[in-house]
N, C-alpha and C positions, 0 to 999 in steps of 0.2 A: 534401289528404291524400296519403298515403305508397301506392306499388305496392305490393303483397304481392309476395313476391321472388320465387317462379316465375313470377309474370305478368311482369314486367320480365325474367327470364330468356329467357319465351319468346317475347315480343316482339322481344328483343334477337338471338335465334335466326334469327327471321318476317325482320327487316331485313335480316339479313347471307346472305339465300338468297335476295335480291331484286335484281336487278340495276333500276337506280333514275337511268335515264337523264337525267330532268329533275328532278331534284331533290324530288318527290315527299314525301318524310320528311325533309328537311334539320330538319326542327323536333325528331326522335329522336334526343336528344345521349343521354349516357351517364349523366344524373341522374337516377336515381329518380323523383324531386320533382315533376319535372317531366312524366313519362309520365300521371298520373292528374289533373294540374291545368288539363287542357282546352291543353295547350302544345304536345301530340302531335296533329299532322292526324291524324284517323279513330280515333280512340281513345276511349273515353267507359268510362268507371269509375263505379260505385257501390261503395262502403264496402271503397276499395283494389284491389277487381276489375273486371276488363276484362271488360263487357258487352256492350261493341260493339266493332268493328275495320268499318272502312268508308271502304275507297280505291279506289272506281268512278274511271276511266275517269282512271287517271294514270298510265297506259305504262306501267308497272311488270312485270320480265321475271322470267323465272328459275321460281322453282318454289313451291309452299308446303310451308313447314315442319315438319315432323313436330311440333314442339314446340308449334304451334297447339293439340294436344290436351290440352294443361294449363294452359288458358285455362279453367279451369275454371266459371266462372260468364258465361261468353259467351252471349249470348243470337240477336245476329245476326254473321254473316259476310260483308258484300258484297266480292268482288275482282274484281267485271268488269274488263279490262285491258286486252285483246285477247292479251296477252304471254304468258299464266302459262303452262305447259309441265310435262308428268309427269305421275305421276299423282296422285287425291286422295288423301292420306294416311289410313290406316283407325287412326290417334290421335283422328280427329274423331268417330269414335264414344266416345271418354268425351265428350264433350259434353251430357249430360243436360240441360242447360239451353237446348240451342240450339231456338232458334222459326224465325229465318230464314234460307237457307243461298242465296247468290248468287253462283255462281262464273260467268254467261254469258260467252258471248263469249272466252271462250280458246281455246287448244290444249291442252286437259288430255286426256290418254289413259287406256288402260285400261277396267278397270268401275269400276260402281258399289259401291263400300264398305259393306259392315253398317253402316254412321253408323244409319242409320233403325231397326236395332232396340233401341238404346239410346238414343233421343232422343224421349222420350214428348213433349215439348213442341212437337216440329217440327210450322209448320205453314205452311211458303213452302219448297221448295226450286226453282232454278230453277239445270239446267246445260244450257241450248240451246247451240246455237252451239261445240261443243267437238269433238272427236274419240275422245270415249265408245264405248264398245261391250261387244259380248256382251250376255247380257238383261238386260231390266230386274228387277229383285231382288220375286221375289212379300212378302220380308216390307217393302218399304215402306206393304201395307199394317196394318202392324202399330202406324204414325204415326196416332194416330185421328185428332186433331186439322186434320189436311194437308185443307188447301182448297186449294192452288196447286200444282201439279207441273208446270213444264217442260223436256221432256228433250227436245226437237225440233230439228233437224239437227244428229244424230249419227252413229252408227253398229251403236246399239241391232239386234238381229234377233230371231230366237224370236217368241213371241205376246204380246199383252198380258196379263201375271195378271189372271185372275182374278178375283183376291182384290182389285184396287184397286174393284173394284164393291160392298165394303164399307166404304168410305168414305163415311159419310151426309153428308160435311162438304163433300166436294170439290166444286168450283167450278168448278176450271180445270186439263183434262189435256192437256197439249199433248204431242202425238207423235211430230208429223207429218216429216216427210223422216227419215226412220230406212229400217231393211230390215226391218220388220215384218211379220210375216204372220199370215192368221186374221183370227177375229171379233171386233168391240169387245165386250166382255161388257157 
């Protein structure tokens, strides 16, 4: 099946925002016909749309391209690689089908974007072992399907949002090794 043109362009922009010293993306060629055929490592599609982008432990560097937010059917984003830098693109807020966001073990900085406000299906988020800071947004609790949140080993400050206590399905909450204060809600 041929990939949707917007998804192909988003993946191409994503590839060009990365440093790939180990040629992990060598299968990503300029043929849109290959992108959803299983030929592109780490890309899974359904009906011509990218539903999963999984490139863990590939040694990729650079930053996450803003265009990733154009992958409208994306359900899972797994980019724990150790070398990604910069901020988490605000465009991820457009990913309303996102269920799993795994960006742990990188060098990402800045604050947590409001990606959670517009991702009602989000179930798991792991952004541990980065350089993220600021406060933990109380809006995180609007993702009612969350069962796993790991933000440990970052630079978050302030208190743990009381709203997190309303997440009845939350099974795992990891906030250790930050600079949080106050009581646990």
